[in-house]
GURO-332438 format. One record per atom (N, C-alpha, C): atom name; residue number from 1; residue in three letters; x, z, y. Coordinates in Angstrom, 3 decimals, padded with zeros to 6 digits. Each point is the difference from the previous one (the first is absolute). Layout:
<nulos>
+------+------+------+----------+----------+----------+
| name | resi | resn |       xx |       zz |       yy |
+------+------+------+----------+----------+----------+
|   CA |  NUM |  ALA |        X |        Z |        Y |
...
+------+------+------+----------+----------+----------+
</nulos>
This chain:
<nulos>
+------+------+------+----------+----------+----------+
| name | resi | resn |       xx |       zz |       yy |
+------+------+------+----------+----------+----------+
|    N |    1 |  MET |  013.284 | -014.801 | -004.058 |
|   CA |    1 |  MET | -000.197 | -000.491 |  001.273 |
|    C |    1 |  MET | -001.261 |  000.523 |  000.664 |
|    N |    2 |  LEU | -001.127 |  000.123 | -000.882 |
|   CA |    2 |  LEU | -001.304 |  000.516 |  000.430 |
|    C |    2 |  LEU |  000.167 |  001.420 |  000.430 |
|    N |    3 |  GLY |  000.849 |  000.734 | -000.747 |
|   CA |    3 |  GLY |  000.194 |  001.437 |  000.287 |
|    C |    3 |  GLY |  000.652 |  000.106 |  001.431 |
|    N |    4 |  GLY |  000.868 | -000.803 |  000.286 |
|   CA |    4 |  GLY |  000.668 |  000.024 |  001.349 |
|    C |    4 |  GLY | -000.958 | -000.365 |  001.157 |
|    N |    5 |  LEU | -000.726 | -001.023 | -000.345 |
|   CA |    5 |  LEU | -001.126 | -000.325 |  001.100 |
|    C |    5 |  LEU | -001.069 |  001.143 |  000.181 |
|    N |    6 |  TYR | -000.298 |  000.557 | -001.097 |
|   CA |    6 |  TYR | -000.949 |  001.204 |  000.135 |
|    C |    6 |  TYR |  000.622 |  001.144 |  000.714 |
|    N |    7 |  ASN |  001.192 |  000.113 | -000.212 |
|   CA |    7 |  ASN |  000.809 |  001.156 |  000.663 |
|    C |    7 |  ASN | -000.013 | -000.348 |  001.519 |
|    N |    8 |  ALA |  000.060 | -001.122 |  000.356 |
|   CA |    8 |  ALA |  000.131 | -000.498 |  001.400 |
|    C |    8 |  ALA | -001.420 |  000.295 |  000.651 |
|    N |    9 |  LEU | -001.135 | -000.413 | -000.762 |
|   CA |    9 |  LEU | -001.175 |  000.333 |  000.446 |
|    C |    9 |  LEU | -000.276 |  001.410 |  000.186 |
|    N |   10 |  VAL |  000.309 |  000.897 | -000.977 |
|   CA |   10 |  VAL | -000.189 |  001.325 |  000.207 |
|    C |   10 |  VAL |  000.857 |  000.577 |  001.147 |
|    N |   11 |  GLY |  001.132 | -000.352 |  000.158 |
|   CA |   11 |  GLY |  000.821 |  000.357 |  001.110 |
|    C |   11 |  GLY | -000.556 | -000.328 |  001.258 |
|    N |   12 |  TRP | -000.630 | -001.080 |  000.177 |
|   CA |   12 |  TRP | -000.786 | -000.429 |  001.287 |
|    C |   12 |  TRP | -001.212 |  000.940 |  000.133 |
|    N |   13 |  LEU | -000.695 |  000.171 | -000.996 |
|   CA |   13 |  LEU | -001.153 |  000.906 |  000.023 |
|    C |   13 |  LEU |  000.545 |  001.432 |  000.632 |
|    N |   14 |  GLU |  001.081 |  000.476 | -000.698 |
|   CA |   14 |  GLU |  000.426 |  001.307 |  000.406 |
|    C |   14 |  GLU |  000.459 |  000.111 |  001.387 |
|    N |   15 |  ARG |  000.668 | -000.962 |  000.492 |
|   CA |   15 |  ARG |  000.469 | -000.140 |  001.375 |
|    C |   15 |  ARG | -001.072 |  000.124 |  001.016 |
|    N |   16 |  ARG | -001.128 | -000.424 | -000.428 |
|   CA |   16 |  ARG | -001.220 | -000.063 |  000.962 |
|    C |   16 |  ARG | -000.917 |  001.174 | -000.290 |
|    N |   17 |  GLY |  000.193 |  000.731 | -000.959 |
|   CA |   17 |  GLY | -000.781 |  001.185 | -000.393 |
|    C |   17 |  GLY | -001.196 | -000.476 | -000.793 |
|    N |   18 |  TYR | -000.078 | -001.108 | -000.416 |
|   CA |   18 |  TYR | -001.367 | -000.514 | -000.882 |
|    C |   18 |  TYR | -000.003 |  000.583 | -001.314 |
|    N |   19 |  ASP |  001.189 |  000.551 | -000.475 |
|   CA |   19 |  ASP | -000.030 |  000.500 | -001.457 |
|    C |   19 |  ASP | -000.474 |  001.513 |  000.048 |
|    N |   20 |  GLU | -000.128 |  000.638 |  001.156 |
|   CA |   20 |  GLU | -000.308 |  001.424 |  000.109 |
|    C |   20 |  GLU | -001.341 |  000.329 | -000.859 |
|    N |   21 |  GLY |  000.255 |  000.824 | -001.037 |
|   CA |   21 |  GLY | -001.156 |  000.350 | -000.893 |
|    C |   21 |  GLY | -000.277 | -001.029 | -000.994 |
|    N |   22 |  TYR |  000.759 | -001.051 | -000.086 |
|   CA |   22 |  TYR | -000.316 | -001.130 | -001.053 |
|    C |   22 |  TYR |  001.243 | -000.280 | -000.810 |
|    N |   23 |  THR |  000.921 |  000.856 | -000.045 |
|   CA |   23 |  THR |  001.157 | -000.280 | -000.926 |
|    C |   23 |  THR | -000.234 | -000.120 | -001.380 |
|    N |   24 |  ALA | -001.001 |  000.808 | -000.564 |
|   CA |   24 |  ALA | -000.317 | -000.031 | -001.362 |
|    C |   24 |  ALA | -000.596 | -001.400 | -000.308 |
|    N |   25 |  ILE | -000.812 | -000.626 |  000.886 |
|   CA |   25 |  ILE | -000.683 | -001.203 | -000.076 |
|    C |   25 |  ILE |  001.233 | -001.192 | -000.135 |
|    N |   26 |  LEU |  000.848 |  000.192 |  000.834 |
|   CA |   26 |  LEU |  001.170 | -000.906 |  000.021 |
|    C |   26 |  LEU |  000.803 |  000.055 | -001.338 |
|    N |   27 |  VAL |  000.100 |  001.161 | -000.660 |
|   CA |   27 |  VAL |  000.669 | -000.023 | -001.229 |
|    C |   27 |  VAL | -000.972 | -000.583 | -001.088 |
|    N |   28 |  VAL | -001.273 |  000.181 |  000.019 |
|   CA |   28 |  VAL | -000.898 | -000.666 | -000.818 |
|    C |   28 |  VAL |  000.160 | -001.466 |  000.102 |
|    N |   29 |  VAL | -000.023 | -000.578 |  001.168 |
|   CA |   29 |  VAL |  000.083 | -001.474 |  000.322 |
|    C |   29 |  VAL |  001.520 | -000.500 | -000.687 |
|    N |   30 |  GLY |  000.962 |  000.859 |  000.049 |
|   CA |   30 |  GLY |  001.356 | -000.398 | -000.479 |
|    C |   30 |  GLY | -000.101 | -000.106 | -001.508 |
|    N |   31 |  VAL | -000.646 |  001.037 | -000.699 |
|   CA |   31 |  VAL | -000.178 |  000.044 | -001.411 |
|    C |   31 |  VAL | -000.772 | -001.303 | -000.361 |
|    N |   32 |  MET | -001.138 | -000.147 |  000.743 |
|   CA |   32 |  MET | -000.722 | -001.129 | -000.491 |
|    C |   32 |  MET |  000.778 | -001.351 |  000.074 |
|    N |   33 |  ILE |  000.740 | -000.134 |  001.071 |
|   CA |   33 |  ILE |  000.929 | -001.333 |  000.082 |
|    C |   33 |  ILE |  000.766 |  000.062 | -001.160 |
|    N |   34 |  THR |  000.752 |  000.914 | -000.503 |
|   CA |   34 |  THR |  000.742 |  000.150 | -001.129 |
|    C |   34 |  THR | -000.678 | -000.356 | -001.234 |
|    N |   35 |  LEU | -001.335 |  000.635 | -000.145 |
|   CA |   35 |  LEU | -000.813 | -000.336 | -001.273 |
|    C |   35 |  LEU | -000.495 | -001.441 |  000.094 |
|    N |   36 |  ALA | -000.102 | -000.615 |  001.053 |
|   CA |   36 |  ALA | -000.288 | -001.397 |  000.033 |
|    C |   36 |  ALA |  001.010 | -000.855 | -000.605 |
|    N |   37 |  GLY |  001.317 |  000.358 |  000.175 |
|   CA |   37 |  GLY |  001.009 | -000.742 | -000.689 |
|    C |   37 |  GLY | -000.059 |  000.343 | -001.496 |
|    N |   38 |  ILE | -000.194 |  001.252 | -000.461 |
|   CA |   38 |  ILE | -000.158 |  000.239 | -001.486 |
|    C |   38 |  ILE | -001.058 | -000.759 | -000.617 |
|    N |   39 |  VAL | -001.191 | -000.179 |  000.770 |
|   CA |   39 |  VAL | -001.028 | -000.787 | -000.653 |
|    C |   39 |  VAL |  000.378 | -001.445 | -000.420 |
|    N |   40 |  VAL |  000.939 | -000.597 |  000.678 |
|   CA |   40 |  VAL |  000.423 | -001.295 | -000.301 |
|    C |   40 |  VAL |  000.670 | -000.012 | -001.378 |
|    N |   41 |  LEU |  000.804 |  001.120 | -000.232 |
|   CA |   41 |  LEU |  000.643 |  000.137 | -001.235 |
|    C |   41 |  LEU | -000.787 |  000.522 | -001.172 |
|    N |   42 |  ASP | -000.926 |  000.958 |  000.226 |
|   CA |   42 |  ASP | -000.798 |  000.668 | -000.984 |
|    C |   42 |  ASP | -001.159 |  000.785 |  000.501 |
|    N |   43 |  TRP | -001.120 | -000.625 | -000.172 |
|   CA |   43 |  TRP | -001.283 |  000.583 |  000.723 |
|    C |   43 |  TRP | -000.239 |  001.388 | -000.686 |
|    N |   44 |  GLY |  000.059 |  000.171 | -001.363 |
|   CA |   44 |  GLY | -000.252 |  001.267 | -000.522 |
|    C |   44 |  GLY |  001.141 |  001.134 |  000.522 |
|    N |   45 |  ALA |  001.133 | -000.286 |  000.043 |
|   CA |   45 |  ALA |  000.940 |  000.839 |  000.569 |
|    C |   45 |  ALA | -000.317 |  000.418 |  001.491 |
|    N |   46 |  ALA | -000.424 | -000.975 |  000.721 |
|   CA |   46 |  ALA | -000.309 |  000.303 |  001.482 |
|    C |   46 |  ALA | -001.277 |  000.971 | -000.049 |
|    N |   47 |  MET | -000.868 | -000.230 | -000.910 |
|   CA |   47 |  MET | -001.302 |  000.881 |  000.101 |
|    C |   47 |  MET |  000.447 |  001.500 | -000.466 |
|    N |   48 |  LEU |  000.928 | -000.083 | -000.943 |
|   CA |   48 |  LEU |  000.409 |  001.501 | -000.457 |
|    C |   48 |  LEU |  000.739 |  000.550 |  001.143 |
|    N |   49 |  VAL |  000.901 | -000.677 |  000.794 |
|   CA |   49 |  VAL |  000.684 |  000.666 |  001.026 |
|    C |   49 |  VAL | -000.919 |  000.344 |  001.081 |
|    N |   50 |  LEU | -000.889 | -000.902 |  000.293 |
|   CA |   50 |  LEU | -001.052 |  000.392 |  001.078 |
|    C |   50 |  LEU | -000.725 |  001.230 | -000.358 |
|    N |   51 |  GLY | -000.451 |  000.129 | -001.154 |
|   CA |   51 |  GLY | -000.821 |  001.069 | -000.455 |
|    C |   51 |  GLY |  000.983 |  001.385 |  000.130 |
|    N |   52 |  ALA |  001.251 | -000.105 | -000.333 |
|   CA |   52 |  ALA |  000.890 |  001.103 |  000.039 |
|    C |   52 |  ALA |  000.257 |  000.415 |  001.538 |
|    N |   53 |  PHE |  000.126 | -001.062 |  000.733 |
|   CA |   53 |  PHE |  000.269 |  000.307 |  001.454 |
|    C |   53 |  PHE | -001.367 |  000.570 |  000.714 |
|    N |   54 |  ALA | -001.073 | -000.578 | -000.344 |
|   CA |   54 |  ALA | -001.356 |  000.479 |  000.450 |
|    C |   54 |  ALA | -000.184 |  001.460 | -000.321 |
|    N |   55 |  SER |  000.260 |  000.322 | -001.270 |
|   CA |   55 |  SER | -000.174 |  001.306 | -000.433 |
|    C |   55 |  SER |  000.823 |  001.140 |  000.532 |
|    N |   56 |  SER |  001.382 | -000.444 |  000.246 |
|   CA |   56 |  SER |  000.897 |  000.910 |  000.720 |
|    C |   56 |  SER | -000.180 |  000.046 |  001.505 |
|    N |   57 |  GLY | -000.383 | -001.099 |  000.547 |
|   CA |   57 |  GLY |  000.073 | -000.144 |  001.401 |
|    C |   57 |  GLY | -001.169 |  000.315 |  000.712 |
|    N |   58 |  PHE | -001.210 | -000.020 | -000.661 |
|   CA |   58 |  PHE | -001.307 |  000.249 |  000.691 |
|    C |   58 |  PHE |  000.037 |  001.294 |  000.867 |
|    N |   59 |  TRP |  000.357 |  001.028 | -000.604 |
|   CA |   59 |  TRP |  000.055 |  001.354 |  000.634 |
|    C |   59 |  TRP |  000.831 |  000.013 |  001.219 |
|    N |   60 |  MET |  001.159 | -000.637 | -000.074 |
|   CA |   60 |  MET |  000.896 | -000.050 |  001.064 |
|    C |   60 |  MET | -000.471 | -000.779 |  001.181 |
|    N |   61 |  VAL | -000.637 | -001.139 | -000.359 |
|   CA |   61 |  VAL | -000.657 | -000.775 |  001.189 |
|    C |   61 |  VAL | -001.066 |  000.816 |  000.505 |
|    N |   62 |  MET | -000.878 |  000.621 | -000.645 |
|   CA |   62 |  MET | -001.198 |  000.777 |  000.437 |
|    C |   62 |  MET |  000.620 |  001.246 |  000.846 |
|    N |   63 |  GLY |  001.065 |  000.613 | -000.504 |
|   CA |   63 |  GLY |  000.608 |  001.120 |  000.630 |
|    C |   63 |  GLY |  000.602 | -000.430 |  001.442 |
|    N |   64 |  SER |  000.679 | -001.153 | -000.040 |
|   CA |   64 |  SER |  000.657 | -000.351 |  001.258 |
|    C |   64 |  SER | -001.160 | -000.457 |  001.021 |
|    N |   65 |  TRP | -000.997 | -000.609 | -000.439 |
|   CA |   65 |  TRP | -001.184 | -000.341 |  000.844 |
|    C |   65 |  TRP | -000.517 |  001.323 |  000.637 |
|    N |   66 |  TRP | -000.287 |  001.015 | -000.818 |
|   CA |   66 |  TRP | -000.659 |  001.148 |  000.490 |
|    C |   66 |  TRP |  000.945 |  000.908 |  000.799 |
|    N |   67 |  ARG |  001.295 | -000.044 | -000.139 |
|   CA |   67 |  ARG |  000.926 |  000.668 |  000.829 |
|    C |   67 |  ARG | -000.182 | -000.732 |  001.435 |
|    N |   68 |  HIS |  000.099 | -001.205 | -000.017 |
|   CA |   68 |  HIS | -000.174 | -000.792 |  001.233 |
|    C |   68 |  HIS | -001.210 |  000.320 |  000.816 |
|    N |   69 |  VAL | -001.079 | -000.038 | -000.722 |
|   CA |   69 |  VAL | -001.297 |  000.346 |  000.566 |
|    C |   69 |  VAL |  000.051 |  001.434 |  000.685 |
|    N |   70 |  ARG |  000.513 |  001.030 | -000.732 |
|   CA |   70 |  ARG |  000.137 |  001.313 |  000.458 |
|    C |   70 |  ARG |  000.954 |  000.086 |  001.226 |
|    N |   71 |  ALA |  001.064 | -000.675 | -000.046 |
|   CA |   71 |  ALA |  000.933 |  000.148 |  001.167 |
|    C |   71 |  ALA | -000.637 | -000.752 |  001.141 |
|    N |   72 |  ARG | -000.630 | -001.033 | -000.085 |
|   CA |   72 |  ARG | -000.697 | -000.720 |  000.987 |
|    C |   72 |  ARG | -001.100 |  000.855 |  000.625 |
|    N |   73 |  ARG | -000.745 |  000.633 | -000.720 |
|   CA |   73 |  ARG | -001.049 |  000.882 |  000.358 |
|    C |   73 |  ARG |  000.533 |  001.281 |  000.878 |
|    N |   74 |  ALA |  001.061 |  000.543 | -000.504 |
|   CA |   74 |  ALA |  000.732 |  001.058 |  000.623 |
|    C |   74 |  ALA |  000.472 | -000.413 |  001.370 |
|    N |   75 |  GLY |  000.490 | -001.214 |  000.038 |
|   CA |   75 |  GLY |  000.602 | -000.606 |  001.355 |
|    C |   75 |  GLY | -001.193 | -000.148 |  000.981 |
|    N |   76 |  GLN | -001.120 | -000.538 | -000.550 |
|   CA |   76 |  GLN | -001.134 | -000.168 |  000.891 |
|    C |   76 |  GLN | -000.610 |  001.344 |  000.502 |
|    N |   77 |  GLU |  000.019 |  000.992 | -000.895 |
|   CA |   77 |  GLU | -000.510 |  001.274 |  000.441 |
|    C |   77 |  GLU |  000.971 |  000.633 |  000.918 |
|    N |   78 |  ALA |  001.163 | -000.108 | -000.160 |
|   CA |   78 |  ALA |  001.048 |  000.599 |  001.044 |
|    C |   78 |  ALA | -000.229 | -000.568 |  001.219 |
|    N |   79 |  GLN | -000.254 | -001.343 |  000.059 |
|   CA |   79 |  GLN | -000.211 | -000.711 |  001.411 |
|    C |   79 |  GLN | -001.177 |  000.400 |  000.569 |
|    N |   80 |  ARG | -001.090 |  000.228 | -000.770 |
|   CA |   80 |  ARG | -001.334 |  000.598 |  000.524 |
|    C |   80 |  ARG |  000.325 |  001.379 |  000.618 |
|    N |   81 |  GLU |  000.682 |  000.719 | -000.589 |
|   CA |   81 |  GLU |  000.271 |  001.414 |  000.419 |
|    C |   81 |  GLU |  000.792 |  000.015 |  001.338 |
|    N |   82 |  GLU |  001.037 | -000.896 |  000.068 |
|   CA |   82 |  GLU |  000.808 | -000.187 |  001.053 |
|    C |   82 |  GLU | -000.877 | -000.440 |  001.416 |
|    N |   83 |  VAL | -000.940 | -000.872 | -000.345 |
|   CA |   83 |  VAL | -000.874 | -000.362 |  001.097 |
|    C |   83 |  VAL | -000.776 |  001.066 |  000.479 |
|    N |   84 |  LEU | -000.546 |  000.867 | -000.863 |
|   CA |   84 |  LEU | -000.941 |  000.985 |  000.238 |
|    C |   84 |  LEU |  000.886 |  001.189 |  000.714 |
+------+------+------+----------+----------+----------+
</nulos>
């Protein structure tokens, strides 16, 4: 049920364009919600899975953020050139 509610929230954010450049963060939040459920069952397992996701996902999050920054900068530069 929580996954469905989170999907509805993400859909709302997407329709309004609020997710632009932040999709990786939305994925991280979704993973954290799932891990919160695992903590209830087994703290050690949750920490192990958190470590695995953090290790494998860190560079994806940083890459997503950096690509967004570069695209935004390119758009701003194009607007400046158009004005000039």
